[in-house]
Phi, psi and omega in degrees: 000318181294325178295320179296315180297321179296321179295321180294317179296317180297319178296320179296318179296317179295321178296319178296321179295320179295319179297316179298321179296314179298319179296320179295317178296322179296318180295318179295319179299318178297324179295322178292320183290324183263101180263133181287137177285145178296148182292137180291144185275149183276170179302132178091351181276146181299144181211166177240339180209164184301321184290352175289338192254149176295330179276353184059031177224118177244114184293137178293314179279110180099340179051059177232154174295130190230187177206167179288154181207172174234323181227165180302325183296340179287346187255333181097178184297140175082353181240159178232158175269106189247146173296136183299141178291331175229140181083197182241165180099181181235152178212157178287132181216168172287147179286110180224111182130188183283149182279171181302131180101342180286152179289146181208159174247328179225160181295331182296341181281346188256143184292338177259359177076023178232126174235103183273138179229157178298137183297329181266003178214063184292344180274347179278158178301149179243204179222149180288142182224179179204162177286154183207159173255339180199167182301333181296342180270358183249149180286166178302138180091347181228043187275003176278102178263099187209168177278153179285324178226167181294335182273348180288152179248341181255132180273157180223157177287121185238148180302130178118192177210180185292347180287341179280124179305145183304318182291342183258000182283133179292153179267136179238159179219158177252095183299146175251155180279130179250127178269122180265139178246142181254124180276142179259126181264138177236150180233137178230151179229134178231151182224131177228143177217139179225144178226132181281133181291146176233163182269289183247355181279157176270140181234136176234136180228135176236137180226131177232143178218137177231144180221133175229135181240133176210154180305140177067014177233155178245126181276140179234154178230140181234150179223140180235145178226134179240141182226129177254129180236152178191165180284134182294141178254126182243126180247121180261129176249098185276343181074186181256143181287137179274142177274000000 
């Protein structure tokens, strides 16, 4: 009896151990299947892609987690409010490029991403600019803090100062980069010819086709067929009757 009871107790213990083992393995398996996502990076921390950042914005210039802005003061020390390298709008970035007032040919050369040029001479060199709320935020010689057009809402540092009458101030613009696409021209030639069937008449058909291909032109081919029809003529030669 004692042996039977011991066997039962031992079996129960072994069964409990097996259950605990399976439960433990299940918990570990779930841990393996569920991998924790890396913590999102804060503003100003280095990044390589948008999804690295809590703001889901990784600035191209400087490769830091960024945010939208309007003025330098929105970004803090060491950063500038720069026009986005791709798309529209402004974002906080590291200062990389020439400062406001320096000569420039393209926006990429300027630390704020703005290269203003005269509206009537867009091919000539311009000057680097930045957004501003007042003349105090602009360097000497570029104290005109004004909008480029009447429809703009954000002011920029512009060449000159308030002593220049409004009507005599030159107009400036911020050129944008335009991507040109080249269209590919293709030329195809087709030829068709048809001839009407005849019974006893003779039919002749001639078809000519020419094709020429050149860029921006489409080649065409034409074919003509002529058929002559008529009633058959039959000549009987009966000869002479023999005597």
